[in-house]
C-alpha positions as CSV (number, residue, x, y, z in Angstrom):
1,M,11.1,-6.0,1.7
2,R,9.4,-9.3,1.6
3,L,10.4,-12.6,3.7
4,E,9.4,-15.9,2.1
5,N,9.7,-19.4,3.6
6,W,9.8,-17.7,7.0
7,A,9.8,-18.6,10.7
8,F,9.8,-16.9,14.0
9,V,13.0,-17.5,16.0
10,R,14.5,-16.5,19.3
11,G,17.9,-14.9,18.9
12,N,20.4,-14.3,21.7
13,M,24.1,-13.9,21.3
14,N,24.7,-12.8,24.7
15,P,25.4,-15.8,27.2
16,Y,24.3,-13.7,30.1
17,I,20.7,-13.3,29.0
18,P,18.5,-16.4,29.6
19,P,16.7,-17.8,26.4
20,E,13.1,-16.8,27.7
21,A,14.3,-13.2,27.9
22,A,15.7,-13.2,24.3
23,G,13.7,-11.2,21.6
24,Q,11.8,-12.8,18.8
25,K,13.1,-12.4,15.2
26,V,12.2,-13.9,11.9
27,H,14.4,-16.1,9.7
28,G,13.5,-16.3,6.1
29,T,14.5,-15.7,2.5
30,I,14.6,-12.0,1.6
31,Y,13.5,-10.2,-1.5
32,G,13.3,-6.5,-2.4
33,S,16.1,-5.3,-0.1
34,N,18.7,-2.8,-0.8
35,K,21.1,-4.3,1.6
36,F,20.7,-8.1,0.8
37,T,20.6,-9.9,-2.4
38,D,17.3,-11.6,-3.5
39,G,17.0,-15.1,-2.2
40,E,19.4,-14.6,0.6
41,Q,18.7,-16.3,4.0
42,I,18.6,-13.7,6.7
43,I,17.5,-13.2,10.4
44,T,16.0,-10.0,11.3
45,S,16.8,-7.9,14.3
46,Q,14.4,-8.1,17.3
47,I,10.6,-7.8,16.2
48,I,8.8,-4.7,17.8
49,F,5.4,-5.5,16.3
50,K,3.9,-8.3,14.6
51,G,0.8,-7.6,12.4
52,K,-1.3,-9.5,9.7
53,G,1.2,-10.1,7.0
54,F,4.1,-7.9,8.3
55,V,6.6,-7.5,11.1
56,T,8.5,-4.3,12.2
57,T,11.9,-4.0,13.8
58,Q,13.7,-1.0,15.0
59,N,14.7,0.1,11.7
60,S,12.7,-2.1,9.1
61,R,9.3,-3.4,8.0
62,Y,9.2,-6.9,6.4
63,E,6.2,-8.2,4.5
64,L,5.6,-11.8,5.3
65,G,4.9,-14.1,2.4
66,V,4.7,-18.0,2.8
67,I,5.5,-19.5,5.9
68,D,8.2,-22.3,6.1
69,P,6.1,-25.5,5.7
70,E,8.1,-27.4,8.5
71,Y,7.6,-24.3,10.9
72,L,3.8,-24.3,10.1
73,K,3.6,-28.2,11.0
74,T,5.2,-27.4,14.3
75,Y,3.1,-24.0,15.0
76,P,0.0,-24.3,12.9
77,S,-1.3,-21.0,14.7
78,A,1.3,-19.1,12.9
79,Y,-0.6,-18.9,9.8
80,V,-2.6,-15.8,11.2
81,F,0.6,-13.7,10.5
82,Q,1.0,-15.0,6.9
83,G,0.4,-12.4,4.2
84,E,-2.1,-12.6,1.6
């Protein structure tokens, strides 16, 4: 599965967990998934590992394509995670 136009986000639906304790997730446009339609916007579950060009969650591995340009303006160091 590949995520395009992606950005790291913090996700927390539990009001009793402080924001700083919320896990990091990825928001983006997904392609090549059996569960989602190509071009659909998703937010992954919590990231377990970040590597060059990919992230893993508990059940999935996502290839990271092009970063959301607005996110990159705000967090220029995020380019290190962008795929080839």
